[in-house]
N, C-alpha and C positions, 0 to 999 in steps of 0.2 A: 168478712173474708178479705185479707190483704192481697193485692194483686189486681185490683180493678183498674179500669181505664176510664178517665173522665174526659169529656169533650166540652169545650167552652168556646162558643162562637162570639163574634164581635157584636152581633145583634141577636136578641132573643125572639124577635118578631118573625113568625114563619112566612109572612108575606115577602120577606127579603130573600131573593133567590139564592144568594150564597149561603145563607143560614140553612135553608132546606137542603140544597144540593151537596154542600160540603160538610154538613153536620147532621141535621135531623133525619134525612133519608137513610144514609148508611148506618147511623146509630140505630134506627128502628129496625132495619133489616138484620143487623147483628144481634140485637136483643131478641128478635123473633127466633134466632137460632140458639139462644141461651148463652150468648157470648157475654162476658163480664164487662159491659160498657154502659155508661150512663152520662146524662148531662151533669156538668160540674155542680157539686153540692158541698158547700163548706163544712157541713156536718160530717161528711164522709172523707175528709182530707186524709185522715190516718189510714184509710184503706187503699189509697191510690198508688199504683205503681207507675202509671203513665198519665200525663195530662196533655191533651191536644188543644192548643190555642189556635182557633181558626180565624185568620185575618185580624188577630187581636194582639196588640203590642204596645199599648200606651204605658205611661209611667207606673200606674198602679199594677198593671198586669206584669210588667217587668219585675217589680218588687216582689209580687206574689210568687212568680215563677222562680226567682232566685232563692227564696226561702224553701220552696218545695224541693228544688234541686239539691240544696244542702242536706235535706232529709232523705235523699236517695231516690227521689221521684224523677223519672225520665221526662224531659220537657220536649214537646214536639210543636213546631210552628208550621201551620199549613197556610199557604198563600195562593190565592186564585186571581188576584188583580195586581197589575204593575203600579204600586203606590210610590215607586221612585220617580215615575214620569211626572214632570212638573213644568210643562211648556210655558206657563204664564208666570212662573216665578212666585207662586203664592206662598206666603209665610207659613200658613197652616200645613201645606203639603211638604214644605222644606223640613218642618219640625217632624212630621209624620215619617218622612224618609229617614231621618236620623234615628228616630225611635225604632223603626223597623230594622235598620241595620244593626242596632244594639241588640235587639231581640234575636235576630238571626245568629249573632255571635254567641249568645247565651245558650240557645237551644241545643239539645243533644242530637236531635234529628230534624231535618227539613223536608217538607213535602210540598210539591207544586202541582197545580192542576193541569199543566201542559208542559211539553218540552220547551217551548218558547219562554214560558214563565221561569222554568228552571235555569235557562241560560241567563236571564236577567239577574236572578238571585245569585248565581255563581259569579257574575261580573262584579257584584257589589260586595262580595266576601273578601276579606283580607288574606285568607288562606284557603287552600282547596278543601272542599267538603262534599260528602256524598249528599245528593238531593234525590229523593224518591218521587217519581211522577205517578200520581194516582188521579186518573181523569174523572170527569163528571159523569154520573149515571143519568140516563134519560128519564125524565119524569113522565109518568102516565096519569098521575093525579096530584093534586095539591092538598095535603092533609094538614090539620092542626090550626087552620085559620078560623077564628070565631068571629062571626059578624052578626049583628042584630037581624031579626027576622025581616023587618021592613027594608033594610038595606039589601038583603038577599033578594027579596021580592022585586025591588026596584031594578036591580041589575038583571034579573030574569026578564023583566018587561023590556028593558033596553035591548037585550039579546034577541027577544022575539021580534021586536021591531026591525032590527038589523036583518034577521033571517027572512022576514017578509019582503024586505027590499031586495035582498039577494035573489030570492025566489022569483020575483017579478023580472029581475034582470036575466035570470036563466031562461025564462020563457021567450025572451027576445034574442037569445044566443050570446048574452054577455058573460064573460068569464070573470069570476071574482078572484082578485088578488088580495093578499093580506101582508101587512108588516106588523110586528109586535115587539115590544121592548120598552124599557124606561126611556123617557124623552131625552135624557142627556145628563151631563154632570159638569162640575166646574174644573175637573182635572185634565180633560182631554176632549178632542173632537169625536163624538160618537152620539148615537141616538136618532131621534126622529128626523132631524135635519139632514141626515144622510140620504133621505129619500129625494132631496132636491136634485141630486145628480141624475135621477131617473125621470124627472118631469117631462123633458122634451121627448124622450123615447116613448114613454107611456102615452102621452098625448098624440104622438104620431101613430103608434100602433092602434090606438083606440079608433082611428078613422077606418081601419081595414079589419081589425080583430077587436070588436067591442069588449072593453074591460071595465072593471070597477076596482077601486082600491080601498080597503078597510085598514084603518090604523087602530091598533089596540095598545093603549099606552096610559100614561098618567098625567097628561097635560093637554086638556082640550083647548086652552088658550094658544098653545103653540100650534096645534093642528089647525085651528081657525085662522091663524095668521099665515102659516106656511103651506098648508096642503089643501085646505078647502077651496081656494080660488082656482084650482086646476080645472081644465076644461072637461075632464072625464068625471064620472060620478065617484065621489069619495064619501066615506062614512067614518065616524069615530065611535069607538066603544071603549069605555073606561075599563082598564084591567081589573079583573076580579077573579078570585080563586074558583068561585063556583061556576063561572061562565067561560073561562078561557078555553078549555078543550072543546066544548061544544061550539064555540065561536070559530075556532080554527078549522074544525071539521066541516064547517059551512062554506069553506073556500076551496079553491082548486090549486092555487100556486102561492107559495110564500116567496116574497122578495126580501133579500137581506143584503142591502148595500152596506159597505163598511168603509169608513174613512181610514186609510192606512196610516198608522202611527205606532209608536212603541207600546201604547196602552192596548189598542185593539189587537195588535199582533199576538198578544199573550192570551187572548180570550179562548175559551173552550169551544167545542163544537155544539154547545147546548142548543142554540136556537135552530141550527140546521137539522140536527138529529131529532129534536122534538117535533119539528115540522114534518119530517119524513114519517116519523112514527105515528103522527096524527093523520096521515093519509094525504099530505100535501107534496106535490112536486116542488122543487126548490131551485131558484136562480139566485146566486149570491156572489159577492166579491170573494176572492181567494185569500184566506189567512191560513197559517200553517196547520191549525187543528182541523180544518175542513178537508184536507187532502185525503183522508181516509175514505171520503165519500165521492171522490172525483169521478167515479164511473156511474154514479146514480143521481147526479144533478149536473147543473151547468155552473161552472165557476169562472167569473170574469168575462164571460161571453154573453153579454146582456141581450143584445138585439137578436142574435141567432138563437140563443137559449129560449127566450120568451116566444119568438116566432114559432119555433119547433113545438114547444109545449102547447101553444094556443091552437095549433093546427093538427096536433096528433095526441088525442086522448089516450090512445093505447101506449104511447111512449111514456106518458105521465104515469099510467098505471104500472107499467113494467119497472120504471125507476123507483117508484114508491115501494113496490113489493121487494125489490132487491135491497133497497135501503133498510127496510124493516128487518130483513134477514140479517144484515150486518149488525144492526142494533141489538137484536136478540142474542147474537153470538158474542158481541164484544162490549156493548155499552149498557146492558141492563143493570138494574140495581143489584141483582144477585151476583153478577160478574164483578162489579166494582166493589161490593162488600167483601168479596173473597180477597181482593187485593188489599183492602184495609185489614182484614183478618190476618193475612200472611205477614203484613208489615208489623202488626201488633204482636203476633206470635214471636217474631224475630226479636223485637224489643224486649219482651218479657223474658225470653230465654237469655238474652244478653245481660239483662238486669240480674237474673239469678246467678249467672256465672260470675258477674262482678261482685255481688254480695258474698258468694262463697270464697272468692279469692281474697277478700278483705279478712274473712274469718280464718282462712287457711292459705297463707301465702304460698305454700308449696304447690297449690293448684295452678296459680298463675304461672309459676316457673315451668311447670310441666306442660302448660298450654292446654289444659283440659277445660 
């Protein structure tokens, strides 16, 4: 059947958050509804009406997209990270920025994960273009990650050990805090070291409101060096798809410090919304995408926010319930898949009109 939609992410590994959230999850939801969408398969190229390149814009991709476009396929570029930001002047990122700008100029349609990301894209374009914002859906599970039995068993043992320590802390009135995310990257200031700005506050609070801090990430070396020496109890758990949600639910409050820069400003509400949906109250630094949750968490007000949550369990419960209601209404995979479906429906209708106008020029003249 001609008229299918193909999705091609930058990475195929479902452990990569952007691959799941910007491709695999909405794709699976649309497929469950019988919508004609699939992962890109070169054997099916002749069937595609639309190809979505998710954060993918290298030379080979550009060449492929150019050929497909010449055959009448509509090309979509979806972007969820500010790859133009290069504060350290890295040659690799300079090249990536040029490739990205070229791919944006080629694409028939542009999609951004946040309004802030769309502003950055618009500033890099040489001519005005429409950019559709389709946000991230909140994950409730991580599917598709295949790991050996013994690896899963070991991660479950580590989770059980952490939960035992947290339970012992609960018996003495200690409130468990958690931070989760990748440890950082070469292109901007973000990641585990953002926690350093909280050290003095958490150590001070720990003297009057006993707390612990768990770090769920992918660099124990960085944790050992930067977080473990703190005077409050801290724990490390390696990120794993099988244990993430159970680990999060073992805590009471998620802390999300963010170093303000053009990269982090474009990030989605993913971590904040996921935390609320998992039952955690949230204290975070304010970035644009977090503003939709301003009434159900504390943004930027670290000391007051943490003190209120630590002393008022009912407030935590109320904010979590209200946040979960917002997520169910606006940020579920069903809701965001509908946005993708509407976007694709418009593209397919436009492609049909364009094809008809080529066969029957009088249609274009009449504007039908």
